[in-house]
C-alpha positions as CSV (number, residue, x, y, z in Angstrom):
1,M,0.0,0.4,0.2
2,E,1.9,3.4,-1.2
3,N,1.8,6.3,1.5
4,H,-0.7,9.6,0.7
5,I,2.6,12.1,1.3
6,S,4.6,10.2,-1.6
7,K,1.6,10.9,-4.1
8,I,2.4,14.9,-3.7
9,S,5.0,15.3,-5.8
10,R,6.7,18.3,-7.9
11,W,9.2,18.7,-10.2
12,V,11.8,21.4,-9.3
13,L,11.8,24.1,-12.0
14,C,14.7,26.0,-12.5
15,P,14.9,30.0,-10.6
16,A,16.7,31.5,-13.4
17,C,14.6,29.9,-16.6
18,G,11.4,28.4,-15.1
19,S,12.2,25.5,-17.6
20,K,12.0,21.4,-15.9
21,T,15.4,19.8,-14.1
22,R,15.6,16.8,-13.6
23,D,14.7,16.9,-9.9
24,R,11.7,15.8,-8.5
25,I,10.6,16.5,-4.9
26,R,7.9,15.2,-2.5
27,A,6.2,16.8,0.2
28,D,8.4,15.4,3.0
29,T,11.6,16.2,0.9
30,I,13.7,18.7,2.8
31,L,16.7,20.1,1.2
32,K,19.9,22.3,2.5
33,N,22.1,23.9,0.8
34,Y,21.6,22.1,-2.6
35,P,23.1,23.2,-6.0
36,L,20.5,22.9,-8.7
37,Y,21.5,21.9,-12.1
38,C,19.4,23.1,-15.0
39,P,20.1,21.6,-18.0
40,K,18.6,24.1,-20.6
41,C,20.4,26.9,-19.1
42,K,23.3,24.8,-17.8
43,K,23.2,27.8,-15.3
44,E,23.5,25.8,-10.9
45,T,22.2,27.8,-7.9
46,L,22.1,26.9,-4.4
47,I,17.8,26.4,-3.2
48,D,16.5,25.0,0.1
49,A,13.9,23.0,0.0
50,K,10.8,22.3,2.5
51,N,7.3,21.3,2.7
52,L,7.7,21.4,-1.6
53,Q,8.2,25.0,-1.0
54,I,11.8,26.2,-3.1
55,T,13.6,28.8,-1.5
56,V,16.6,30.3,-3.5
57,I,20.1,30.9,-1.5
58,K,21.7,34.0,-2.4
59,E,25.6,33.6,-2.1
60,P,28.1,36.5,-0.7
61,D,29.7,38.2,-3.7
62,A,33.5,37.4,-3.2
C-alpha cells in the first residue's frame, strides 16, 4: 500500500529560466544548500526545499 505523502510530488523548476530540471521533490523532502543544476540554461543555483516550497540561497559576493 502506497503512502499518501509519496503521491504529492512536483518537479523542481529552475529559478533562472523557469524550465523543468531533472529533480523532483515530495511533500516530505527537505533539502538544505542543494546545488540545483538546470540542463537548459546550464546554471547552478543553491536552493533549500521544505514542504514543497523552494527558497533560492543568495551567495555572498566574493
